[in-house]
TILUMDREN-522025 format. One record per atom (N, C-alpha, C): atom name; residue in one letter; x, y, z. Coordinates in steps of 0.02 Angstrom, whole numbers, plus 32768, in hexadecimal, padded with zeros to 4 digits. Example, Ala and Ser with C-alpha at 12.3 -4.5 7.8 and 13.67 -1.06 7.14 Angstrom:
{N; A; {8294; 7EE4; 8186}}
{CA; A; {8267; 7F1F; 8186}}
{C; A; {8294; 7F5B; 8186}}
{N; S; {8282; 7F90; 8162}}
{CA; S; {82AC; 7FCB; 8165}}
{C; S; {8285; 8002; 818A}}
This chain:
{N; M; {166A; 818B; CF48}}
{CA; M; {16A8; 81B0; CF4F}}
{C; M; {16B4; 81C6; CF97}}
{N; R; {167E; 81DB; CFBA}}
{CA; R; {1684; 81EE; D000}}
{C; R; {169D; 81B4; D02A}}
{N; Q; {1685; 8178; D01B}}
{CA; Q; {169A; 813D; D041}}
{C; Q; {16E4; 8130; D038}}
{N; V; {16FE; 8139; CFFD}}
{CA; V; {1746; 812F; CFF0}}
{C; V; {176F; 8162; D016}}
{N; I; {175B; 81A1; D015}}
{CA; I; {177F; 81D5; D039}}
{C; I; {177C; 81C8; D084}}
{N; F; {1742; 81B4; D09D}}
{CA; F; {173B; 81A4; D0E4}}
{C; F; {1769; 816A; D0F7}}
{N; L; {176C; 8136; D0CE}}
{CA; L; {1796; 80FC; D0DB}}
{C; L; {17E0; 8110; D0DC}}
{N; I; {17F4; 813A; D0AE}}
{CA; I; {183A; 8151; D0AC}}
{C; I; {184A; 8178; D0EC}}
{N; C; {181C; 81A3; D101}}
{CA; C; {1827; 81CA; D13F}}
{C; C; {182D; 819D; D17B}}
{N; V; {1803; 8169; D17F}}
{CA; V; {1805; 813B; D1B7}}
{C; V; {1848; 8116; D1B9}}
{N; V; {185E; 80FE; D17F}}
{CA; V; {189E; 80D9; D17B}}
{C; V; {18D7; 8105; D192}}
{N; F; {18DA; 8144; D179}}
{CA; F; {1911; 8170; D18D}}
{C; F; {190D; 8184; D1D6}}
{N; S; {18D1; 818D; D1F1}}
{CA; S; {18CC; 819F; D238}}
{C; S; {18DF; 8164; D265}}
{N; V; {18CF; 8127; D251}}
{CA; V; {18E3; 80EC; D278}}
{C; V; {192F; 80E4; D276}}
{N; Q; {194D; 80EE; D23C}}
{CA; Q; {1996; 80E9; D237}}
{C; Q; {19B7; 811F; D261}}
{N; A; {199D; 815C; D25F}}
{CA; A; {19BA; 8193; D286}}
{C; A; {19B4; 8185; D2D1}}
{N; A; {197C; 8168; D2E5}}
{CA; A; {1972; 815A; D32C}}
{C; A; {19A3; 8126; D346}}
{N; H; {19BA; 80FA; D31B}}
{CA; H; {19E7; 80C5; D331}}
{C; H; {1A30; 80D4; D321}}
{N; A; {1A3E; 810C; D301}}
{CA; A; {1A83; 811E; D2F2}}
{C; A; {1A9F; 8149; D32B}}
{N; A; {1ADE; 813F; D33A}}
{CA; A; {1AFF; 8166; D36D}}
{C; A; {1B44; 817A; D353}}
{N; T; {1B61; 81AD; D372}}
{CA; T; {1BA3; 81C5; D35D}}
{C; T; {1BD0; 81CB; D39A}}
{N; L; {1C0D; 81B0; D393}}
{CA; L; {1C40; 81B5; D3C7}}
{C; L; {1C7C; 81D7; D3A8}}
{N; E; {1C8D; 8213; D3C2}}
{CA; E; {1CC8; 8237; D3AA}}
{C; E; {1D00; 822D; D3DC}}
{N; Y; {1D3B; 821D; D3C3}}
{CA; Y; {1D72; 820A; D3F0}}
{C; Y; {1DB6; 821E; D3D4}}
{N; E; {1DE7; 821F; D401}}
{CA; E; {1E2D; 8228; D3EF}}
{C; E; {1E54; 81F3; D417}}
{N; I; {1E84; 81D3; D3F7}}
{CA; I; {1EAD; 81A0; D417}}
{C; I; {1EF5; 81B9; D41C}}
{N; F; {1F10; 81B4; D458}}
{CA; F; {1F54; 81CE; D465}}
{C; F; {1F82; 8198; D47F}}
{N; N; {1FC0; 819A; D46A}}
{CA; N; {1FF6; 8174; D489}}
{C; N; {2016; 81A3; D4BD}}
{N; I; {2025; 8188; D4F7}}
{CA; I; {2043; 81B0; D52C}}
{C; I; {208D; 819C; D532}}
{N; Q; {20B9; 81CC; D525}}
{CA; Q; {2102; 81C0; D529}}
{C; Q; {2120; 81F7; D554}}
{N; N; {2141; 81E2; D58A}}
{CA; N; {2161; 8211; D5B8}}
{C; N; {2131; 8248; D5CF}}
{N; G; {20F3; 8235; D5DB}}
{CA; G; {20C1; 8265; D5F1}}
{C; G; {20A3; 8290; D5BB}}
{N; E; {20BA; 8289; D57E}}
{CA; E; {20A1; 82B1; D546}}
{C; E; {2070; 8288; D51C}}
{N; R; {203B; 82A9; D505}}
{CA; R; {2009; 8288; D4DB}}
{C; R; {201B; 8291; D491}}
{N; V; {201C; 8259; D46C}}
{CA; V; {2028; 825A; D425}}
{C; V; {1FEA; 823C; D403}}
{N; L; {1FCA; 8263; D3D8}}
{CA; L; {1F8D; 824E; D3B7}}
{C; L; {1F9B; 8213; D388}}
{N; I; {1F77; 81DC; D391}}
{CA; I; {1F7C; 81A2; D366}}
{C; I; {1F46; 81A4; D330}}
{N; A; {1F09; 81B2; D345}}
{CA; A; {1ED0; 81B3; D317}}
{C; A; {1E98; 81DB; D335}}
{N; K; {1E6B; 81F2; D30A}}
{CA; K; {1E2E; 8211; D322}}
{C; K; {1DF8; 8203; D2EF}}
{N; G; {1DBB; 8203; D307}}
{CA; G; {1D85; 81F4; D2D9}}
{C; G; {1D41; 8203; D2F6}}
{N; K; {1D10; 81FA; D2CD}}
{CA; K; {1CCA; 8202; D2DF}}
{C; K; {1CA8; 81C4; D2C5}}
{N; K; {1C98; 8197; D2F2}}
{CA; K; {1C7B; 8156; D2DF}}
{C; K; {1C30; 815A; D2E2}}
{N; E; {1C10; 814F; D2AA}}
{CA; E; {1BC7; 8149; D2A7}}
{C; E; {1BB7; 80FF; D2A6}}
{N; Y; {1B8B; 80EA; D2D2}}
{CA; Y; {1B7F; 80A3; D2DB}}
{C; Y; {1B37; 8098; D2F3}}
{N; S; {1B24; 8059; D2F5}}
{CA; S; {1AE3; 8047; D312}}
{C; S; {1AF0; 8011; D347}}
{N; V; {1ABC; 7FFE; D36C}}
{CA; V; {1AC5; 7FCA; D39F}}
{C; V; {1AD9; 7F88; D380}}
{N; D; {1ACE; 7F7F; D33F}}
{CA; D; {1AE4; 7F42; D31D}}
{C; D; {1B30; 7F3C; D31B}}
{N; D; {1B53; 7F75; D323}}
{CA; D; {1B9C; 7F75; D322}}
{C; D; {1BBB; 7F64; D366}}
{N; I; {1B91; 7F63; D39A}}
{CA; I; {1BA9; 7F54; D3DE}}
{C; I; {1BB6; 7F08; D3E3}}
{N; Q; {1BF1; 7EF7; D3FC}}
{CA; Q; {1C03; 7EB0; D406}}
{C; Q; {1BF3; 7E9E; D44E}}
{N; I; {1BCF; 7E66; D457}}
{CA; I; {1BB9; 7E52; D49A}}
{C; I; {1BD5; 7E0D; D4AA}}
{N; Q; {1BF2; 7E07; D4E5}}
{CA; Q; {1C0E; 7DC7; D4FC}}
{C; Q; {1BF6; 7DBB; D543}}
{N; K; {1BD5; 7D82; D54F}}
{CA; K; {1BBF; 7D6F; D592}}
{C; K; {1BFB; 7D4F; D5B6}}
{N; R; {1C06; 7D66; D5F4}}
{CA; R; {1C40; 7D4D; D61A}}
{C; R; {1C2B; 7D38; D660}}
{N; H; {1C4B; 7D05; D679}}
{CA; H; {1C42; 7CEF; D6BF}}
{C; H; {1C81; 7D02; D6E5}}
{N; T; {1C79; 7D2C; D719}}
{CA; T; {1CB2; 7D42; D741}}
{C; T; {1CA4; 7D31; D78A}}
{N; R; {1CD5; 7D3D; D7B4}}
{CA; R; {1CCB; 7D31; D7FC}}
{C; R; {1C97; 7D60; D819}}
{N; Y; {1C87; 7D96; D7F6}}
{CA; Y; {1C55; 7DC6; D80D}}
{C; Y; {1C0F; 7DB7; D7F0}}
{N; G; {1C0B; 7D83; D7C8}}
{CA; G; {1BCB; 7D71; D7AA}}
{C; G; {1BCE; 7D75; D75E}}
{N; V; {1B96; 7D6E; D73F}}
{CA; V; {1B91; 7D71; D6F6}}
{C; V; {1B90; 7DBA; D6E1}}
{N; N; {1BB4; 7DCA; D6AC}}
{CA; N; {1BAF; 7E0C; D68F}}
{C; N; {1BB1; 7E07; D644}}
{N; W; {1B9E; 7E3D; D624}}
{CA; W; {1B9E; 7E41; D5DC}}
{C; W; {1BCF; 7E77; D5C8}}
{N; R; {1C06; 7E63; D5A8}}
{CA; R; {1C37; 7E93; D590}}
{C; R; {1C1E; 7EAD; D54D}}
{N; K; {1C15; 7EEF; D549}}
{CA; K; {1BFC; 7F0E; D50C}}
{C; K; {1C30; 7F3E; D4F4}}
{N; T; {1C45; 7F37; D4B5}}
{CA; T; {1C7A; 7F61; D499}}
{C; T; {1C67; 7F7E; D455}}
{N; L; {1C85; 7FB7; D447}}
{CA; L; {1C7F; 7FD7; D406}}
{C; L; {1CC5; 7FDE; D3E9}}
{N; P; {1CD3; 7FBF; D3B0}}
{CA; P; {1D15; 7FC7; D391}}
{C; P; {1D1E; 800E; D377}}
{N; L; {1D5B; 8029; D380}}
{CA; L; {1D6B; 806B; D366}}
{C; L; {1D99; 8062; D329}}
{N; E; {1DD9; 806D; D331}}
{CA; E; {1E09; 8061; D2FC}}
{C; E; {1E4C; 804F; D31B}}
{N; A; {1E7B; 803A; D2F2}}
{CA; A; {1EBE; 8029; D308}}
{C; A; {1EBE; 7FF5; D340}}
{N; G; {1E8C; 7FC8; D340}}
{CA; G; {1E87; 7F93; D371}}
{C; G; {1E67; 7FA7; D3B3}}
{N; F; {1E50; 7FE5; D3B9}}
{CA; F; {1E32; 7FFD; D3F7}}
{C; F; {1DE8; 7FEE; D3FA}}
{N; V; {1DD0; 7FE0; D436}}
{CA; V; {1D88; 7FD9; D444}}
{C; V; {1D7A; 8000; D484}}
{N; V; {1D3C; 8016; D48B}}
{CA; V; {1D24; 8034; D4C9}}
{C; V; {1CEB; 8009; D4E0}}
{N; G; {1CE8; 7FFD; D522}}
{CA; G; {1CB3; 7FD0; D53A}}
{C; G; {1CA1; 7FD9; D582}}
{N; T; {1C6F; 7FB2; D596}}
{CA; T; {1C58; 7FB0; D5DB}}
{C; T; {1C47; 7F69; D5ED}}
{N; G; {1C4B; 7F5A; D62C}}
{CA; G; {1C35; 7F19; D645}}
{C; G; {1BF4; 7F23; D66B}}
{N; N; {1BBE; 7F09; D651}}
{CA; N; {1B7D; 7F10; D671}}
{C; N; {1B71; 7ED8; D6A2}}
{N; Y; {1B72; 7EE9; D6E2}}
{CA; Y; {1B65; 7EB7; D716}}
{C; Y; {1B1C; 7EB5; D729}}
{N; R; {1AF5; 7EE1; D70E}}
{CA; R; {1AAD; 7EE2; D719}}
{C; R; {1A9B; 7EE5; D763}}
{N; E; {1A95; 7F21; D77D}}
{CA; E; {1A81; 7F2B; D7C2}}
{C; E; {1A41; 7F55; D7C2}}
{N; K; {1A20; 7F5A; D7F9}}
{CA; K; {19E4; 7F83; D7FF}}
{C; K; {19E6; 7FA5; D842}}
{N; P; {19E4; 7FE6; D845}}
{CA; P; {19EA; 8014; D80C}}
{C; P; {1A33; 801B; D7F7}}
{N; L; {1A3D; 8034; D7BB}}
{CA; L; {1A81; 803F; D7A2}}
{C; L; {1A9F; 807B; D7C7}}
{N; K; {1AD4; 806E; D7EE}}
{CA; K; {1AF4; 80A2; D816}}
{C; K; {1B38; 80B7; D7FB}}
{N; G; {1B55; 808E; D7D0}}
{CA; G; {1B96; 809D; D7B4}}
{C; G; {1BA7; 806B; D77E}}
{N; F; {1BD9; 807B; D756}}
{CA; F; {1BEE; 804F; D720}}
{C; F; {1C35; 8060; D70C}}
{N; G; {1C56; 8032; D6EA}}
{CA; G; {1C9A; 803D; D6D2}}
{C; G; {1C9C; 803F; D687}}
{N; L; {1CC6; 806B; D66D}}
{CA; L; {1CD7; 806C; D625}}
{C; L; {1D21; 805B; D61F}}
{N; W; {1D33; 803B; D5E9}}
{CA; W; {1D79; 8029; D5DE}}
{C; W; {1D88; 8028; D594}}
{N; I; {1DC9; 8027; D585}}
{CA; I; {1DE1; 8020; D540}}
{C; I; {1E12; 7FE7; D53E}}
{N; R; {1E18; 7FC9; D505}}
{CA; R; {1E4A; 7F95; D4F8}}
{C; R; {1E67; 7FA2; D4B3}}
{N; R; {1EA3; 7F88; D4AA}}
{CA; R; {1EC3; 7F8B; D468}}
{C; R; {1ED9; 7F45; D457}}
{N; N; {1EBD; 7F2A; D422}}
{CA; N; {1ECA; 7EE6; D40D}}
{C; N; {1EBF; 7EB4; D447}}
{N; G; {1E8C; 7EC2; D46F}}
{CA; G; {1E79; 7E95; D4A6}}
{C; G; {1EA8; 7E96; D4E1}}
{N; K; {1ED6; 7EC6; D4E4}}
{CA; K; {1F08; 7EC6; D519}}
{C; K; {1F07; 7F06; D542}}
{N; G; {1F27; 7F03; D57C}}
{CA; G; {1F2F; 7F3D; D5A7}}
{C; G; {1EFB; 7F3F; D5DE}}
{N; F; {1F07; 7F6C; D60E}}
{CA; F; {1ED8; 7F76; D645}}
{C; F; {1EBC; 7FBD; D641}}
{N; S; {1E7A; 7FC1; D646}}
{CA; S; {1E58; 8001; D645}}
{C; S; {1E18; 7FFB; D66D}}
{N; W; {1E0A; 802C; D698}}
{CA; W; {1DCC; 802B; D6BE}}
{C; W; {1DC1; 8070; D6DA}}
{N; D; {1D8E; 8093; D6C2}}
{CA; D; {1D7B; 80D4; D6DC}}
{C; D; {1D34; 80CF; D6F5}}
{N; W; {1D2A; 80DF; D736}}
{CA; W; {1CEA; 80D5; D758}}
{C; W; {1CC2; 8116; D75A}}
{N; F; {1C80; 810F; D752}}
{CA; F; {1C51; 8146; D756}}
{C; F; {1C1E; 8138; D78D}}
{N; N; {1C15; 8168; D7BA}}
{CA; N; {1BE4; 8163; D7F1}}
{C; N; {1BA8; 818E; D7E2}}
{N; M; {1B6C; 8176; D7F4}}
{CA; M; {1B2F; 819C; D7EB}}
{C; M; {1B30; 81D7; D81D}}
{N; V; {1B22; 8213; D804}}
{CA; V; {1B1D; 824E; D82F}}
{C; V; {1AD5; 8267; D834}}
{N; S; {1AAC; 8256; D803}}
{CA; S; {1A64; 8262; D804}}
{C; S; {1A45; 8234; D7D0}}
{N; S; {1A05; 8232; D7CD}}
{CA; S; {19E3; 8203; D7A0}}
{C; S; {19FB; 820B; D758}}
{N; G; {1A1B; 81D7; D73E}}
{CA; G; {1A34; 81D7; D6F9}}
{C; G; {1A75; 81FD; D6EF}}
{N; Q; {1A8F; 8220; D721}}
{CA; Q; {1ACD; 8247; D71B}}
{C; Q; {1B05; 8224; D740}}
{N; F; {1B3E; 821B; D71E}}
{CA; F; {1B77; 81F8; D73B}}
{C; F; {1BB6; 8222; D733}}
{N; K; {1BE1; 821F; D766}}
{CA; K; {1C21; 8244; D766}}
{C; K; {1C5A; 8212; D764}}
{N; K; {1C8C; 8221; D73B}}
{CA; K; {1CC8; 81F7; D737}}
{C; K; {1CEF; 8200; D778}}
{N; L; {1CFE; 81C8; D799}}
{CA; L; {1D1E; 81C9; D7DB}}
{C; L; {1D62; 81EA; D7DA}}
{N; Q; {1D8D; 81D6; D7AC}}
{CA; Q; {1DCF; 81F4; D7A7}}
{C; Q; {1DD2; 8222; D76A}}
{N; E; {1DEF; 825B; D771}}
{CA; E; {1DF9; 828C; D73C}}
{C; E; {1DBA; 82B3; D729}}
{N; G; {1D80; 82A1; D745}}
{CA; G; {1D43; 82C7; D73A}}
{C; G; {1D23; 82BE; D6F6}}
{N; G; {1CEC; 82DF; D6ED}}
{CA; G; {1CC4; 82DB; D6B0}}
{C; G; {1C7F; 82BD; D6BF}}
{N; F; {1C4E; 82CC; D695}}
{CA; F; {1C09; 82B7; D6A0}}
{C; F; {1BEB; 8297; D663}}
{N; V; {1BC0; 8266; D66F}}
{CA; V; {1B99; 8245; D63B}}
{C; V; {1B51; 823D; D654}}
{N; T; {1B24; 8237; D624}}
{CA; T; {1ADF; 8226; D633}}
{C; T; {1AD3; 81E0; D61A}}
{N; V; {1AB4; 81B6; D643}}
{CA; V; {1AA9; 8170; D631}}
{C; V; {1A5F; 8161; D62F}}
{N; E; {1A4A; 8144; D5F9}}
{CA; E; {1A07; 8128; D5F4}}
{C; E; {1A0F; 80DD; D5FF}}
{N; S; {19F3; 80C5; D636}}
{CA; S; {19FC; 807E; D644}}
{C; S; {19C3; 8056; D625}}
{N; Q; {19D2; 8017; D617}}
{CA; Q; {19A0; 7FE8; D600}}
{C; Q; {1985; 7FC6; D63E}}
{N; E; {1946; 7FD0; D64B}}
{CA; E; {1928; 7FB5; D687}}
{C; E; {1906; 7F73; D679}}
{N; H; {1916; 7F43; D6A3}}
{CA; H; {18F8; 7F00; D6A1}}
{C; H; {18D7; 7EF5; D6E4}}
{N; P; {18AD; 7EC2; D6EB}}
{CA; P; {1889; 7EB8; D72A}}
{C; P; {18B5; 7EB8; D769}}
{N; Y; {18EF; 7E98; D766}}
{CA; Y; {1919; 7E92; D7A2}}
{C; Y; {195C; 7EB6; D79D}}
{N; V; {196D; 7ECF; D762}}
{CA; V; {19AE; 7EED; D758}}
{C; V; {19AA; 7F28; D727}}
{N; D; {19DB; 7F55; D72C}}
{CA; D; {19E5; 7F8B; D6FC}}
{C; D; {1A2A; 7F81; D6DE}}
{N; E; {1A33; 7F99; D6A1}}
{CA; E; {1A75; 7F97; D683}}
{C; E; {1A7F; 7FD5; D658}}
{N; V; {1ABE; 7FE5; D64C}}
{CA; V; {1ACF; 8020; D623}}
{C; V; {1AB5; 8015; D5DD}}
{N; G; {1A8D; 8045; D5C5}}
{CA; G; {1A73; 8042; D581}}
{C; G; {1A95; 8074; D554}}
{N; T; {1A8C; 80B5; D562}}
{CA; T; {1AA9; 80EB; D53A}}
{C; T; {1ACE; 811B; D568}}
{N; I; {1B0A; 812E; D553}}
{CA; I; {1B33; 815E; D578}}
{C; I; {1B3C; 819C; D54C}}
{N; R; {1B27; 81D5; D567}}
{CA; R; {1B30; 8215; D543}}
{C; R; {1B66; 823C; D568}}
{N; F; {1B99; 8251; D544}}
{CA; F; {1BD3; 8272; D562}}
{C; F; {1BC6; 82BD; D567}}
{N; N; {1BBD; 82D5; D5A5}}
{CA; N; {1BB0; 831C; D5B3}}
{C; N; {1BF0; 8345; D5B3}}
{N; T; {1C28; 8324; D5BC}}
{CA; T; {1C6A; 8343; D5BA}}
{C; T; {1C99; 8314; D594}}
{N; D; {1CD3; 832C; D581}}
{CA; D; {1D07; 82FF; D567}}
{C; D; {1D19; 82CF; D59F}}
{N; I; {1D23; 828F; D58D}}
{CA; I; {1D36; 825D; D5BE}}
{C; I; {1D75; 8239; D5A3}}
{N; S; {1DA9; 8236; D5CD}}
{CA; S; {1DE6; 8214; D5BA}}
{C; S; {1DE9; 81CF; D5DD}}
{N; L; {1DF0; 819B; D5B5}}
{CA; L; {1DF6; 8157; D5CE}}
{C; L; {1E3F; 8141; D5C8}}
{N; R; {1E58; 8121; D5FD}}
{CA; R; {1E9F; 8111; D602}}
{C; R; {1EAB; 80C7; D5F4}}
{N; L; {1EE4; 80B7; D5D5}}
{CA; L; {1EF9; 8073; D5C7}}
{C; L; {1F41; 8069; D5DC}}
{N; N; {1F4E; 8032; D5FF}}
{CA; N; {1F92; 801F; D612}}
{C; N; {1FA4; 7FDF; D5ED}}
{N; E; {1FD3; 7FE4; D5BF}}
{CA; E; {1FEA; 7FA9; D59A}}
{C; E; {202D; 7F8F; D5B4}}
{N; S; {2044; 7FAC; D5EB}}
{CA; S; {2085; 7F99; D606}}
{C; S; {207C; 7F6C; D643}}
{N; A; {20B3; 7F52; D65D}}
{CA; A; {20B1; 7F2A; D69A}}
{C; A; {20B5; 7F56; D6D8}}
{N; E; {20BE; 7F96; D6CF}}
{CA; E; {20C5; 7FC5; D707}}
{C; E; {2080; 7FDD; D71E}}
{N; I; {206F; 7FCE; D75D}}
{CA; I; {202E; 7FE0; D778}}
{C; I; {2024; 802B; D777}}
{N; G; {1FE9; 8041; D760}}
{CA; G; {1FD9; 8088; D75F}}
{C; G; {1FF4; 80AF; D724}}
{N; N; {201A; 808F; D6F9}}
{CA; N; {2036; 80B1; D6BF}}
{C; N; {2000; 80B9; D68A}}
{N; V; {1FFA; 80F4; D66D}}
{CA; V; {1FCB; 8101; D637}}
{C; V; {1FF3; 8106; D5F6}}
{N; T; {1FE6; 80D7; D5C8}}
{CA; T; {200A; 80D6; D589}}
{C; T; {1FE1; 80F0; D54F}}
{N; K; {1F9F; 80EE; D555}}
{CA; K; {1F72; 8107; D521}}
{C; K; {1F36; 8128; D542}}
{N; R; {1F17; 8156; D51E}}
{CA; R; {1ED9; 8175; D533}}
{C; R; {1EAA; 817A; D4F7}}
{N; V; {1E6A; 8170; D506}}
{CA; V; {1E37; 817E; D4D4}}
{C; V; {1E0B; 81B5; D4F1}}
{N; L; {1E0A; 81ED; D4CF}}
{CA; L; {1DE1; 8227; D4E4}}
{C; L; {1DA0; 8224; D4BE}}
{N; I; {1D69; 821B; D4E2}}
{CA; I; {1D27; 821B; D4C3}}
{C; I; {1D0B; 8261; D4CB}}
{N; K; {1CF7; 827E; D493}}
{CA; K; {1CE4; 82C5; D490}}
{C; K; {1C9D; 82D1; D4A9}}
{N; K; {1C95; 830B; D4C8}}
{CA; K; {1C54; 8324; D4DF}}
{C; K; {1C22; 831F; D4A6}}
{N; G; {1BE6; 8307; D4B5}}
{CA; G; {1BB1; 8301; D482}}
{C; G; {1BAE; 82BB; D463}}
{N; S; {1BE1; 8292; D470}}
{CA; S; {1BE2; 824E; D456}}
{C; S; {1BAE; 8223; D47A}}
{N; V; {1B99; 81EE; D457}}
{CA; V; {1B69; 81BE; D473}}
{C; V; {1B85; 8178; D46C}}
{N; L; {1B85; 8154; D4A3}}
{CA; L; {1B9A; 810E; D4A3}}
{C; L; {1B5B; 80E5; D4B2}}
{N; Q; {1B40; 80C6; D47F}}
{CA; Q; {1B00; 80A4; D484}}
{C; Q; {1B0A; 8058; D484}}
{N; F; {1AFF; 8039; D4BE}}
{CA; F; {1B07; 7FF1; D4C5}}
{C; F; {1AC7; 7FCA; D4BC}}
{N; G; {1A8F; 7FEC; D4BD}}
{CA; G; {1A4F; 7FCA; D4B5}}
{C; G; {1A1C; 7FF7; D495}}
{N; P; {19E1; 7FDB; D488}}
{CA; P; {19AE; 8003; D466}}
{C; P; {1995; 803E; D48E}}
């Protein structure tokens, strides 16, 4: 009986260790006003992360995304540098639009959003020659911007990721 109870505890602790939660709100921006489209609390595991290897003029990167709802995804492009000094987060809706919010390292594992502020803690996945974004813990609310129009700099949607959320791209 003790072995069965121990096994159940191990299974639940492994599942808990690999589960993460991302709390968010999605807004449509009309005439400078925010209109709530959706909000949720997504519980997921790294198995839910979609990974796509891409070849760009800047080198090979791995686009990693987490689907939200209403066609929205949040993601990062891992270019694998050593040491990790900065990274970008972005959102897309149905694979369209332009979004790019950059985070610069301010101290070991601590990153600040370049525009509009906010802080995250990053646990990087270290490899012999490169580091990449593994887990992002949101220390403050972070607003990610999306432009679905042809007008440069126009923000048509925002995804607000809530303080305490975790975006886990790797183990």
